[in-house]
N, C-alpha and C positions, 0 to 999 in steps of 0.2 A: 585419585580417589574416585570411586564410582558415585553416580547419582542413583539413589534407590527410592522407589515409591511403591507402597503397598496399599491397595484399597480392599483386598480380600474378596474380590468379586469373581475370581477364577474358580474352576472346578476344585473340589476338595483335594484332589491329588496334586493340584498346582497352587495350593493356598499360600505358599511361601516361596519367595525367591530362593534359589539354591545357595545364595549368599548366607542364609541363616541356618544356624545349627540348633537343634532341639536338645534341651537338657531337662529330662523328666526324672523325678525321683519320687519314691513312695506313691502317694495318692494323687500326684500331680499329672495333669493332662492338658492337651491343647484341643479345643473344640471349635468347629465352625458353627456360627449361628447367623443365618441370613448372610449379609455381606460384612461379617465381623469375624474376628478371632478372639476366642476366650482362653485365658490362662486360668485353669480350674484347680482348686484344692478341695478334695472331697473327704469329709469325715477324718480329718487329720488327728493324730494322737501324739502325745509327748514322747512316745516310745519309738517314733520313726520320723526321719527327716523327709518332708514333702516339699517339692519344688516343681513349678511349671515355668519354663524359661526358654527364651531364644537369645542367642548371642552370635558373635562372629569371631571368636578367638579361641575355641577349643584347641588345645595342644599346640598353639602357636607360641613361640618365644615373644616376650613383650615388645621387642624391637620390631616385630612384624605385625603388630596390631594395626588395624586399618586406618583409624581416623585421627586427623590432625586439623587444627584451625587453619584458616577460617571456614566455618560451615554452619548450617542451620539445621536443627532437628525440629520436626513438627510431629506431634502425636495427638490424635483425637481419641479420648478414652473416657471410660467410667468404671466404677467398681460396684460390686454387689452390696457392700455394707458401708456405712459411714465411718468417720474417724472414731476410734475407740472400740467399735464393734468388729471391724475387720481385724483378724488375728494373724500376727506374724509380721513380715516385712514385704514390701512391694515397691515397684518403681520402674523407671526407664531413664536411660542416659548413658554416660560414658564413664568407664573406670579402668584400672589396670589389674583387676582381679588379684589383689595382693595376698589373699588368704587361702590360696590353693583350692578354690572351688572347682576349677577345671584344669586339667593338665598337670604336669609335674615340674612346674617352674619353682625357683627358689622363692620363699616368702619375702615380702618387701613391705614398705610403708605405703599407705593409700594415696592415690590420686583419683579424683572424681569430680564430675559436674553432672548433676542429675536431679530429677524429681524423685524424692525418696520418702517412703512411709514406714513407720515403725509403731506397733501397738504396745500398750502396756503388757508386761513389765519392762519393756525396753527403756533404756535411759542413756542415750548417747549424747552427753552434754559437751558438745564441741564449741558452741558459741555461748558466751556468758549470759546474754539476754534472750536466748531462744530456747524453748522447751526441748528436752532431749528425746521427745517422741512426737508422733503426729505426722501430718502430711506437709512436706517441706520442699523448697528449692534450696540446693546446697552445693557448695564447692569446697574442696580441700586439695592441697598439694603438700604432703609431708616429705617430699623428696627434694625440696628446694635446698640449695647449698646452705642458706642461713639456718635452716632447720637442723642440719647436721652439726653446725657450729654450736647450736644450743643443746645438743644431745647430752653432753656431760653434766648439764645442769638439771636434767629431767628429774632425777630422783629427789634431790633436795627441794626442787620447786614443787613436786607433788606432795611432799611432806608438809611444806609450808602452806600449801593451798587448802589444807584441812582447816585452817583458820580463815573464816569468811572474809575478814578485812584484808588479809594478805592475798586471798584468792582474787579479789576485785582489783588489786594492784598488779598481780603477777600474770594473770591469764591473758588480758587483752594484748600485750606485746607478743606473747607466744602464739596466740590466735592469728595475729597478723603475719608472723613468720611462717605459719603453716598455710597461709592463704585460705583460712576458714571464713566463709560467709554463708549464712543461712537465714531463711525467713519462713515462718509458719504460714501455710496456705489456709485461708478460711473458706474456700469454695466448697460446696457440697460434693463429696467424692462420688456420690451415686448418680449425679447428673453428668451429661456429656459436656466435656470441656476440651478446648484446643490448647495444648501445652506446647511451648516453643522454647528452645535454647539457641541463642545466637552466640556461638563459641568463637571469640576473637583471639588473636595471638597474645594480646595483653589483658584485655577486659572482655567479660561476657555479660549477657543480659538474659533473664528469664521472664517469660510472659505467660499469662493465662487469658485466653479469649481476646488477645490483642492488647491487653493491659499489662504494663510492666509490673512485676511483683518483686524482682530482685535486679535492679539495674546496676551497672558498673561494678560487677563482681570480678575478683581476680581470676584469671584463667590458669588452670593447670596446663602443664606442657603435655604434648602428645609424644608418641602415638598412644591412643587409648582404644579399648574395644567397646562396642555397643552391647547393652544388656537390657532386657525387659523381663520381669519375673514377678512371681507371687509365691511365697514360701511360708513355713510355719515356725520360723526361728525368732528368738529375741536375743538382744545383746545389751549389756550394760557396760559403758565406757565413760569413766569420769576422770578428768585430768588430775584429781587429787588422790588417785590410787584405788578406785573401786572398779572392779571388772566382774562380769558374769556373762554366761551364755546358756541357752537352753531351747527346748522345743515346746510348742503349745498345742493343746487340744482345741479343735474347732469343729464341732459337730455340724453336719449338713454340708452345703456347698458354698464356697466362696470363689469369687472370680474377679479378674481384671479383663475388661472387654475393650478391644481396639478396632476402629474401623478405618483408620488412616495412619500411616507411618511413612515419613519422608525424611531423607537425609540428603542435603544439597550443599556440596562444597562450593564456596564462593569462587 
């Protein structure tokens, strides 16, 4: 695996390593600003999907995705708007692109470890005690063998979890089987922060400005692809059977700005 470091100080035409692929949709764009790179969504509407993204897995089969543990990801970043005012989803980290966002692979269940943001009305309630929206550090591995063993119970469990008392009894063991761990981040999104993921073979740790925010999290298996993005979608996923998806209006300019990106295999 390569060691990659970006500080975006090169000329505009050399702003990104050839390793990175651009994925721009709708009103999404990548812009240089001094020694930074901005992922910009401008005047998005609910009638069009908008995304500004870089990744390294376009059109690759999942078995050829680049990244495996152990490695460390470090990103120094800030956002144009605080939690709740930034519209859509955004983040950076590793996943298996399960929903056919790029390429023509077969759909699958998600594997991810990343810093992930979702605005209202998103509500992805994957951990019982963590809000389903906001700025979070998170892991999931729904492709573990134990998850497949539990699959025949998914429908009756979803029906039963509509009863709150049963939800509190049933969801925690399912959550553990899916290696779901999340924590809400209270740091101001509009300030510069250094975000890091130490992805180990068995356990991983997330930190912000050198302070651990999610230690000893379960590690998803690789290989996974790297992604950094800002888009205008929302999603509702609740284990008790509520699902939804849509696009959001966001007048004006929103952005994710990065001045350092490093991936360092151990």
